[in-house]
Backbone as a chain_set.jsonl record, in Angstrom:
{"seq": "MVVFAVLFLILFFALQLLVLFCCLAAGNDAYSQFLSDQEQMEYLAKWKKEHDYR", "coords": {"N": [[24.897, 21.644, 12.871], [23.465, 19.69, 14.273], [20.901, 20.597, 13.875], [20.582, 20.128, 11.168], [20.628, 17.31, 11.139], [18.297, 16.742, 12.595], [16.34, 17.887, 10.94], [16.726, 16.277, 8.703], [15.913, 13.775, 9.701], [13.198, 14.322, 10.255], [12.25, 14.854, 7.66], [12.809, 12.372, 6.468], [11.085, 10.585, 7.901], [8.648, 11.756, 7.284], [8.487, 11.265, 4.542], [8.403, 8.491, 4.635], [5.887, 8.1, 5.817], [4.29, 9.141, 3.792], [4.709, 7.263, 1.735], [3.646, 5.002, 3.006], [0.905, 5.749, 3.276], [0.244, 6.009, 0.581], [0.508, 3.379, -0.307], [-1.498, 2.15, 1.216], [-3.73, 3.473, 0.208], [-3.703, 2.536, -2.362], [-4.418, -0.032, -2.011], [-2.637, -1.944, -1.134], [-2.243, -3.147, 1.288], [-2.094, -5.637, 3.915], [-4.639, -6.757, 4.516], [-6.19, -6.131, 2.263], [-4.828, -7.617, 0.371], [-5.353, -10.185, 1.352], [-8.149, -10.32, 0.954], [-8.207, -10.171, -1.824], [-6.875, -12.546, -2.504], [-8.693, -14.38, -1.461], [-10.973, -13.892, -3.057], [-9.952, -14.706, -5.49], [-9.538, -17.442, -5.041], [-12.205, -18.262, -4.713], [-13.186, -17.697, -7.269], [-11.646, -19.48, -8.818], [-12.534, -21.935, -7.774], [-15.2, -21.875, -8.57], [-14.843, -21.824, -11.349], [-13.605, -24.317, -11.79], [-15.718, -25.984, -11.048], [-17.639, -25.336, -12.979], [-16.376, -26.14, -15.316], [-15.969, -28.772, -14.958], [-13.576, -29.726, -13.8], [-11.029, -31.515, -12.105]], "CA": [[24.95, 20.258, 12.422], [22.382, 18.978, 14.925], [19.669, 21.04, 13.218], [20.54, 19.405, 9.889], [20.273, 15.922, 11.426], [16.898, 16.717, 13.0], [15.56, 18.137, 9.726], [16.834, 15.085, 7.869], [15.051, 12.741, 10.291], [11.802, 14.712, 10.04], [11.982, 14.642, 6.242], [12.824, 10.934, 6.225], [9.858, 9.979, 8.419], [7.524, 12.298, 6.521], [8.44, 10.517, 3.288], [7.951, 7.136, 4.97], [4.438, 8.173, 6.001], [3.704, 9.337, 2.468], [4.743, 5.961, 1.057], [2.68, 4.139, 3.696], [-0.451, 6.139, 2.91], [0.041, 5.698, -0.838], [0.302, 1.927, -0.401], [-2.821, 1.849, 1.76], [-4.724, 3.998, -0.722], [-3.682, 1.69, -3.559], [-4.902, -1.36, -1.652], [-1.506, -2.862, -1.008], [-2.053, -3.581, 2.67], [-2.244, -7.086, 4.095], [-6.04, -7.159, 4.473], [-6.62, -6.07, 0.862], [-4.231, -8.775, -0.298], [-6.113, -11.34, 1.812], [-9.433, -10.325, 0.245], [-7.939, -10.485, -3.223], [-6.577, -13.978, -2.569], [-9.933, -15.107, -1.203], [-11.801, -13.774, -4.256], [-9.328, -15.522, -6.532], [-9.823, -18.842, -4.723], [-13.617, -18.486, -5.003], [-13.325, -17.721, -8.724], [-11.079, -20.73, -9.321], [-13.428, -23.03, -7.389], [-16.367, -21.779, -9.459], [-14.403, -22.2, -12.702], [-13.415, -25.77, -11.786], [-17.022, -26.616, -10.992], [-18.31, -25.11, -14.266], [-15.673, -26.839, -16.383], [-15.827, -30.166, -14.532], [-12.153, -29.982, -13.624], [-10.807, -32.17, -10.811]], "C": [[23.795, 19.436, 13.006], [21.055, 19.333, 14.26], [19.5, 20.296, 11.894], [20.1, 17.952, 10.102], [18.798, 15.807, 11.809], [15.998, 16.937, 11.788], [15.586, 16.925, 8.795], [15.927, 13.972, 8.393], [13.574, 13.064, 10.08], [11.411, 14.473, 8.588], [11.902, 13.15, 5.913], [11.518, 10.284, 6.682], [8.619, 10.512, 7.713], [7.393, 11.555, 5.194], [7.992, 9.077, 3.517], [6.44, 7.096, 5.166], [3.722, 8.344, 4.669], [3.644, 8.017, 1.707], [3.727, 5.015, 1.687], [1.259, 4.473, 3.275], [-0.744, 5.873, 1.442], [-0.218, 4.197, -1.028], [-1.076, 1.541, 0.122], [-3.914, 2.316, 0.808], [-4.807, 3.136, -1.979], [-4.163, 0.273, -3.257], [-3.8, -2.378, -1.513], [-1.238, -3.28, 0.431], [-2.389, -5.068, 2.783], [-3.701, -7.53, 3.982], [-6.571, -7.134, 3.037], [-6.064, -7.254, 0.079], [-4.967, -10.057, 0.086], [-7.445, -11.447, 1.08], [-9.256, -10.692, -1.222], [-7.663, -11.977, -3.401], [-7.844, -14.814, -2.385], [-10.857, -15.057, -2.425], [-11.258, -14.64, -5.377], [-9.601, -17.009, -6.296], [-11.285, -19.181, -5.029], [-13.847, -18.574, -6.51], [-12.805, -19.037, -9.301], [-11.963, -21.928, -8.972], [-14.661, -23.04, -8.29], [-16.007, -22.236, -10.872], [-14.231, -23.718, -12.808], [-14.754, -26.496, -11.815], [-17.741, -26.496, -12.34], [-17.684, -25.921, -15.385], [-15.387, -28.301, -16.053], [-14.356, -30.588, -14.441], [-11.938, -30.56, -12.231], [-10.31, -31.204, -9.801]], "O": [[23.219, 18.59, 12.322], [20.187, 18.475, 14.099], [18.394, 19.884, 11.547], [19.293, 17.428, 9.335], [18.123, 14.867, 11.388], [14.995, 16.24, 11.63], [14.577, 16.593, 8.173], [15.25, 13.303, 7.613], [12.785, 12.174, 9.761], [10.336, 13.937, 8.322], [11.025, 12.722, 5.163], [10.911, 9.518, 5.933], [7.638, 9.785, 7.562], [6.277, 11.249, 4.772], [7.283, 8.507, 2.689], [5.785, 6.152, 4.725], [2.664, 7.754, 4.449], [2.622, 7.699, 1.1], [3.022, 4.302, 0.973], [0.484, 3.574, 2.95], [-1.877, 5.542, 1.095], [-1.071, 3.806, -1.825], [-1.749, 0.695, -0.468], [-4.916, 1.624, 0.626], [-5.872, 3.025, -2.588], [-4.299, -0.538, -4.174], [-4.018, -3.565, -1.756], [-0.135, -3.718, 0.759], [-2.91, -5.67, 1.843], [-3.973, -8.583, 3.406], [-7.323, -8.024, 2.642], [-6.748, -7.824, -0.772], [-5.183, -10.922, -0.762], [-7.83, -12.528, 0.635], [-10.059, -11.433, -1.789], [-8.16, -12.597, -4.341], [-8.042, -15.821, -3.064], [-11.457, -16.069, -2.787], [-12.024, -15.242, -6.13], [-9.865, -17.75, -7.242], [-11.576, -20.26, -5.545], [-14.609, -19.421, -6.978], [-13.443, -19.637, -10.166], [-12.123, -22.837, -9.786], [-15.109, -24.103, -8.721], [-16.777, -22.951, -11.513], [-14.656, -24.331, -13.788], [-14.912, -27.496, -12.515], [-18.379, -27.448, -12.79], [-18.38, -26.347, -16.307], [-14.658, -28.981, -16.775], [-13.956, -31.645, -14.929], [-12.594, -30.141, -11.278], [-10.068, -31.579, -8.654]]}, "num_chains": 1, "name": "protein.A"}
């Protein structure tokens, strides 16, 4: 029974690491989100300036 619990924990954490690495590879980490938000703000500021929007 103890062996089953240990194997379950190892499998659980291995899957958690897989999900973490997939999210990082897809750019879903906090720094990537920050950069995306910053680029969006720059684009909106440029658009407002080009279209003479307040």
